[in-house]
C-alpha positions in Angstrom: 0.0 17.1 30.6 -3.6 16.6 31.5 -3.4 19.5 33.9 -2.3 21.8 31.1 -5.3 20.6 28.7 -7.7 21.3 31.8 -6.2 24.8 32.5 -6.5 25.5 28.7 -10.2 24.4 28.7 -10.8 26.7 31.5 -9.1 29.6 30.1 -6.3 29.4 32.9 -2.8 30.4 32.3 -0.2 28.2 34.0 2.0 30.1 36.3 5.1 28.2 35.3 4.5 28.5 31.5 7.3 30.0 29.6 6.5 33.4 27.8 9.7 33.1 25.6 9.3 34.1 22.1 9.5 31.4 19.6 12.3 32.2 17.1 11.7 29.5 14.5 13.7 26.6 13.5 16.5 27.2 11.1 16.0 25.6 7.8 18.7 25.8 5.2 17.1 25.4 1.5 19.4 24.6 -1.3 19.1 26.0 -4.8 17.6 22.7 -6.3 14.7 23.4 -4.1 14.2 27.3 -4.0 15.3 27.6 -7.6 16.6 31.2 -7.4 18.4 32.4 -10.7 21.8 33.7 -9.7 21.8 36.1 -12.9 19.0 38.1 -11.1 21.2 38.9 -8.3 23.0 42.4 -8.3 26.8 41.8 -8.4 27.4 44.9 -5.9 25.4 43.1 -3.3 27.3 40.0 -3.8 30.3 42.0 -3.6 29.1 43.3 0.0 28.4 39.8 1.1 31.8 38.5 0.0 33.8 41.4 1.8 32.1 40.9 4.9 32.5 37.0 4.9 36.3 37.6 3.8 36.6 39.5 7.0 35.2 36.8 9.2 31.6 38.0 9.5 28.2 36.3 8.6 26.4 38.1 5.7 23.2 37.4 3.6 21.0 39.2 1.2 17.8 39.7 3.1 14.2 40.8 3.0 12.2 41.8 -0.1 15.1 40.9 -2.4 15.1 37.2 -1.4 11.3 37.4 -1.7 11.3 38.7 -5.3 14.1 36.4 -6.1 12.0 33.4 -5.2 9.2 34.7 -7.4 11.5 35.0 -10.4 11.4 38.7 -10.3 14.4 41.1 -10.5 14.5 43.2 -7.4 14.9 46.9 -7.4 16.9 47.1 -4.3 19.2 44.7 -2.3 19.6 45.1 1.5 22.3 42.9 3.2 22.2 41.5 6.9 25.4 40.8 9.0 26.6 40.2 12.6 29.2 43.0 12.0 28.4 46.2 13.9 27.9 49.2 11.8 31.3 50.6 12.8 32.9 47.3 11.7 30.9 47.5 8.3 32.0 51.1 7.8 35.6 50.3 8.2 35.7 47.6 5.5 34.2 49.8 2.5 35.9 53.1 1.2 32.5 54.8 0.5 30.2 53.7 3.5 28.1 56.0 5.8 26.2 55.4 8.9 22.7 56.6 8.9 19.6 56.4 11.2 18.8 56.9 14.8 15.8 54.5 15.6 17.8 51.7 13.5 21.4 52.5 12.7 22.3 51.1 9.4 25.3 51.5 6.8 24.8 52.7 3.1 27.4 51.4 1.0 27.7 53.4 -2.0 28.8 52.2 -5.4 29.2 54.7 -8.6 28.7 58.2 -8.6 26.1 60.8 -9.7 22.6 59.6 -11.0 24.0 56.3 -11.8 25.2 55.4 -8.1 23.8 52.3 -6.4 23.4 52.0 -2.5 23.4 48.7 -0.7 21.9 49.0 2.7 23.6 47.0 5.4 22.1 46.3 8.9 23.4 44.4 11.9 21.3 41.4 13.2 19.1 42.8 16.0 17.9 41.1 19.2 14.3 40.4 19.7 13.5 42.3 22.9 10.5 42.6 25.2 9.2 45.9 24.8 7.6 46.0 28.0 11.1 46.1 29.5 12.2 49.0 27.3 12.8 52.5 28.7 9.9 54.7 28.4 9.8 58.4 27.3 6.5 60.7 27.5 7.0 62.3 24.0 8.1 61.3 20.4 11.2 61.4 18.3 11.2 65.3 18.4 10.0 66.2 21.9 12.3 63.5 23.5 15.4 63.9 21.4 17.7 64.6 24.3 16.4 61.7 26.5 16.6 59.3 23.6 20.3 60.3 22.7 21.8 57.6 25.0 19.3 54.9 24.8 19.5 51.7 22.8 15.8 50.4 23.5 13.2 52.8 24.2 9.3 53.2 23.7 6.7 55.9 23.7 3.7 56.0 25.9 1.7 54.0 23.3 4.4 51.1 23.0 5.7 52.4 19.8 9.4 51.6 19.4 11.7 54.6 19.1 15.1 53.1 19.6 16.0 49.5 18.7 19.8 49.3 18.5 20.6 46.1 20.5 22.4 43.5 18.4 21.6 39.7 18.7 21.7 36.3 17.0 20.2 35.7 13.4 17.3 33.9 14.6 16.2 36.8 16.7 16.7 39.2 13.9 14.5 37.0 11.7 11.7 37.2 14.4 11.8 40.8 14.7 11.0 41.3 10.9 7.5 41.8 9.7 6.2 39.3 7.2 7.4 35.9 6.9 8.1 36.2 3.3 10.5 39.1 4.0 12.3 37.1 6.7 14.7 34.9 4.6 18.2 35.1 4.2 20.1 34.3 0.9 23.8 33.4 0.7 24.9 34.3 -3.0 28.2 32.2 -2.6 26.5 28.8 -1.4 23.2 29.7 -3.1 21.5 28.5 0.2 18.3 30.2 1.7 18.0 30.4 5.4 14.2 30.4 6.6 13.2 30.3 10.1 9.2 31.2 9.6 8.3 29.0 6.7 8.7 31.9 4.4 9.3 29.8 1.5 6.1 27.9 2.1 4.0 30.9 2.5 5.6 32.5 -0.6 4.3 29.1 -2.5 0.9 29.7 -1.0 0.8 33.4 -1.8 0.1 34.4 1.7 1.3 37.4 3.6 1.5 36.5 7.3 2.8 38.7 10.0 5.5 37.1 12.3 4.0 37.0 15.9 0.8 38.8 16.9 -0.3 41.2 14.2 -2.1 43.5 16.7 1.3 43.9 18.9 3.5 44.1 15.9 1.5 47.2 14.6 1.5 48.7 18.0 5.4 48.5 18.0 5.5 50.1 14.7 2.4 51.5 13.2 3.9 52.2 9.8 3.8 48.4 9.4 -0.1 49.1 8.6 1.3 51.0 5.5 3.7 48.5 4.7 1.0 45.8 4.5 -1.1 47.6 2.2 2.1 48.3 -0.2 3.1 44.6 -0.1 -0.2 43.2 -0.7 -0.7 45.9 -3.5 2.6 45.0 -5.0 2.0 41.1 -5.0 -1.6 41.0 -5.5 -1.3 40.5 -9.5 0.8 37.5 -8.5 -2.1 36.1 -6.4 -1.0 37.1 -2.9 -3.5 38.0 -0.1 -3.2 39.1 3.6 -3.6 36.2 5.9 -7.0 37.0 7.9 -5.1 37.3 11.4 -2.8 39.8 9.7 -5.6 41.8 8.1 -8.1 41.9 11.0 -6.2 44.4 13.4 -5.3 47.0 10.5 -8.5 49.1 10.9 -8.6 48.9 14.7 -4.7 49.8 14.9 -5.1 53.0 12.5 -5.4 55.5 15.2 -1.8 54.7 16.4 -0.5 56.3 13.2 -1.3 59.7 14.9 1.7 59.3 17.0 4.0 58.8 14.1 5.8 62.0 12.9 4.3 63.7 9.9 7.5 63.5 8.0 7.7 59.7 8.3 4.3 59.3 7.2 4.8 61.5 4.2 7.8 59.4 3.0 5.8 55.9 3.5 2.7 57.9 1.6 5.3 58.3 -1.3 6.6 54.8 -1.2 3.0 53.6 -1.4 2.5 55.8 -4.5 5.9 55.7 -6.2 7.0 52.1 -6.2 4.9 51.0 -9.5 1.7 50.1 -7.9 -0.2 53.4 -7.0 -3.5 52.3 -8.5 -3.5 48.9 -6.8 -2.5 50.5 -3.4 -5.5 52.7 -3.6 -7.5 49.7 -4.5 -6.3 48.0 -1.5 -6.8 50.7 0.8 -10.4 50.9 0.0 -10.9 47.2 0.1 -9.1 47.1 3.6 -11.1 49.9 4.9 -8.3 52.2 5.1 -9.5 54.9 2.6 -9.4 57.7 5.3 -7.3 58.4 8.2 -3.7 57.3 7.4 -2.5 60.7 6.3 -4.4 63.6 5.2 -2.6 64.0 1.8 -3.1 60.5 1.1 -6.9 61.0 2.0 -7.0 63.5 -1.0 -5.2 61.3 -3.5 -7.5 58.4 -2.6 -10.6 60.8 -2.9 -9.5 62.2 -6.3 -8.2 58.7 -7.6 -11.2 58.5 -10.1 -10.8 61.8 -11.4 -9.5 61.4 -15.0 -6.4 63.9 -14.5 -5.3 62.3 -11.2 -5.9 58.7 -12.6 -3.7 59.6 -15.5 -0.7 60.6 -13.3 -1.0 57.6 -11.1 -1.2 55.3 -14.2 1.7 57.1 -15.9 3.8 56.9 -12.6 3.1 53.1 -12.6 4.2 53.1 -16.2 7.3 55.1 -15.8 8.3 52.7 -12.6 7.7 49.6 -14.7 10.0 51.0 -17.5 12.8 51.8 -15.0 12.3 55.4 -15.4 12.7 58.0 -12.6 9.7 59.4 -11.1 9.5 62.9 -9.2 6.9 63.3 -5.9 6.8 66.7 -7.0 5.4 66.1 -10.4 2.5 63.6 -9.1 1.6 65.8 -6.1 1.2 68.9 -8.5 -1.1 66.8 -10.4 -3.2 65.7 -7.5 -3.4 69.3 -6.0 -3.7 71.1 -9.3 -7.7 71.1 -8.5 -7.2 73.1 -5.5 -4.5 75.7 -7.1 -6.7 76.1 -10.2 -9.9 76.9 -8.0 -8.0 79.2 -5.7 -6.5 80.9 -8.9 -9.9 81.4 -10.5 -11.5 82.9 -7.4 -8.8 85.6 -7.5 -8.8 86.2 -11.0 -12.5 87.2 -10.7 -11.8 89.5 -7.9 -9.6 91.4 -10.3 -6.2 90.1 -9.3 -3.6 90.1 -12.0 -2.8 86.6 -13.1 0.5 85.7 -11.8 0.1 87.3 -8.2 -3.2 85.4 -8.0 -1.7 82.2 -8.9 1.2 82.6 -6.5 -1.0 83.3 -3.6 -3.2 80.1 -4.5 -0.1 78.1 -4.5 0.7 79.4 -1.0 -2.6 78.6 0.2 -2.5 75.0 -1.1 1.1 74.5 0.3 -0.1 75.5 3.9 -3.5 73.4 3.6 -2.3 70.2 2.1 1.5 69.7 2.4 2.0 71.0 5.9 5.4 70.9 7.7 7.4 67.8 6.4 11.0 67.1 5.7 12.3 68.2 2.2 9.2 70.6 1.8 11.4 73.4 0.5 12.7 71.4 -2.5 9.4 69.9 -3.1 7.4 73.0 -3.0 10.0 74.7 -5.2 9.6 72.2 -8.0 5.8 72.0 -7.6 5.7 75.8 -7.8 7.6 75.8 -11.1 5.4 73.2 -12.8 2.4 75.3 -11.9 3.7 78.8 -12.8 4.8 77.3 -16.1 1.2 76.4 -17.4 0.0 80.1 -18.2 3.4 80.7 -19.9 2.8 77.7 -22.3 0.0 80.2 -23.9 2.8 82.7 -24.9 4.2 81.4 -28.2 5.5 84.5 -30.0 8.5 86.5 -29.6 11.3 85.1 -27.5 9.4 83.4 -25.0 9.2 80.0 -26.3 13.0 79.6 -26.7 13.5 80.9 -23.1 10.9 78.3 -21.9 12.6 75.1 -23.3 16.0 76.3 -21.7 14.6 76.2 -18.2 15.7 73.4 -15.8 12.1 72.1 -15.1 10.6 72.4 -18.8 10.1 68.8 -19.3 8.1 68.3 -16.1 6.0 71.3 -16.9 5.5 70.2 -20.5 4.5 66.6 -19.3 2.1 68.4 -16.9 0.5 70.2 -19.9 0.6 67.2 -22.0 -1.6 65.3 -19.1 -4.0 68.4 -19.2 -4.5 68.0 -22.9 -5.0 64.2 -22.5 -7.9 65.0 -20.3 -9.3 68.0 -22.3 -8.4 70.7 -19.9 -6.3 72.5 -22.6 -6.4 72.3 -26.4 -4.5 69.3 -27.7 -3.2 71.7 -30.5 -1.3 73.7 -27.9 0.5 70.6 -26.3 1.3 69.4 -30.1 2.9 72.7 -30.8 5.3 72.5 -27.7 6.0 68.9 -28.6 7.1 69.8 -32.0 8.9 73.1 -30.9 11.0 71.1 -28.3 12.1 68.7 -30.9 12.8 71.1 -33.7 16.1 73.0 -35.0 16.2 76.7 -34.7 15.1 77.3 -38.4 11.9 75.1 -37.7 11.2 76.6 -34.4 11.2 80.1 -36.2 8.5 78.8 -38.4 6.6 77.5 -35.5 6.6 80.9 -33.7 5.4 82.7 -37.3 2.7 80.1 -37.4 1.5 80.9 -33.7 1.9 84.5 -34.4 -0.4 84.3 -37.3 -2.9 82.0 -35.4 -3.0 84.9 -32.8 -3.6 87.6 -35.4 -6.5 85.6 -37.0 -8.1 85.2 -33.5 -7.7 88.9 -32.7 -9.4 89.7 -36.0 -12.1 87.3 -35.6 -12.8 88.6 -32.1 -13.1 92.4 -33.3 -16.9 93.4 -33.9 -17.8 93.1 -37.6 -18.7 96.8 -39.3 -21.8 97.3 -41.5 -21.6 97.8 -45.2 -22.4 101.5 -44.7 -19.7 102.1 -42.0 -17.0 100.3 -44.3 -18.2 102.5 -47.4 -17.8 105.7 -45.2 -14.3 104.7 -44.1 -13.3 104.1 -47.6 -14.9 107.4 -49.2 -12.6 110.4 -49.4 -13.7 112.8 -46.5 -14.5 115.9 -48.4 -16.5 113.9 -50.8 -19.0 113.0 -48.1 -19.5 116.6 -47.2 -21.7 117.8 -44.4 -24.9 116.2 -45.8 -23.4 112.9 -46.2 -22.0 112.8 -42.7 -25.3 113.6 -41.4 -26.9 110.6 -43.4 -24.4 108.4 -41.8 -25.5 109.5 -38.3 -21.7 111.3 -37.9 -21.3 114.7 -36.3 -21.5 117.6 -38.8 -18.3 118.5 -40.5 -16.5 121.5 -39.0 -16.3 124.6 -41.2 -13.1 125.9 -42.6 -11.7 128.8 -40.9 -10.9 131.6 -43.4 -7.2 132.6 -43.3 -6.5 136.5 -42.8 -4.6 137.9 -45.4 -1.6 139.9 -44.4 -1.2 143.6 -45.6 1.2 144.0 -48.9 4.7 144.9 -48.0 4.5 144.0 -44.3 7.1 141.0 -44.9 9.5 143.3 -46.6 9.2 146.1 -44.0 9.8 143.4 -41.0 12.8 142.2 -43.0 14.3 145.7 -43.2 13.5 146.5 -39.7 15.5 143.4 -38.6 18.5 144.5 -40.8 18.6 147.9 -39.2 18.4 146.3 -35.7 21.7 144.4 -36.5 
């Protein structure tokens, strides 16, 4: 004991000291202590847990759902953890699908169409020493063949590329990121299983990384973005990042360069579309991460104070809070509209026709800002429709308005126009006209089109150059009353002289008729 203390003071590491990770002590907290309201638990998640337990497996609701339940919030998503393998889970449910390569998990699907719900089921994973993992020189794409048969693999920087080794529950808890996300809830017994003082941290409003934060960021750099997202979500409740968790964030940021662009793109969308976009941007600035995570995210942060971008971020937060769907295409169309409009205006000044100019500007923005990410085709198509629709809103006569409201993306295009009107980019009256048009019956729509036609006629009339009184009088007066002298007085060209018509000799018509008769 004394030798250990002396070695510690001298900075020496005892040769016999165990380096086994601390898996925490299991604590089972009853409902009388944690106070979770069972009414907040999704019955579909309860059904998954019950089905697994009836089959002889362990099963718990896990992660952020337990954290939110402890805080009295209704979780948006429910995940389940079990000691059943993915294949065993799949066999217990009629509609279940194994997904993922880095982490193999099962999606159990309830319902169909837009109303369907997915319960994500993961198998308890072992806490592994990543220094003993198989190593590949490339990343997920370049080393796809090598990774195909590996269960535990890392790249040259130590980032985990495969982690599909099953283990006991205490090890599964240790390999999770934050203590408040590493709790397990049994909805049948209403017991919370806690290995890392997660309940205490939730009560103290602290976000603390399990283990050494710098090491955990190196294992999976996306945890940097997750840390920002969680503190943004929970900051209104008073949560703060623990100092040891926050300190390595900036110095670990360069590790994100090794993460595939498609995964970073998905994490960026989670950051901006989970109802806390404005708070997330505030945290990025506060933590020194305003630049460098992902190029497109840099643009969002840079333009967050612009009225148009601020309006769409606030609107996205509002819609998520109201339980309404949000589309990444709409938000990104708003963020990048400044680039599209600049490129469009430049081409118009060079004499391009309006729609080809807009199309070229859009292509340029996609190449510069979006890059090659998963799902770009669908995303690009939706964004393009929103942008191309904007100049068409100016056409309010004929059959154009009737065709516009039938387009699948009309509502998104109109919402975009509405935001432009809110910040003064287009006339408020234009947005109001389309608001009225889409909500009216056919008869009223005809009236609105007639009104727009009259407004257009009045504008054209007002745009014509005004005539002088003498010009107006000259147009109203009969031409032969003006005469040659009058025309010269008005500054017009002299009137043309009348050509005298030559008279034909008498009888010439009768003679011609007689000649024609003889010829017959």
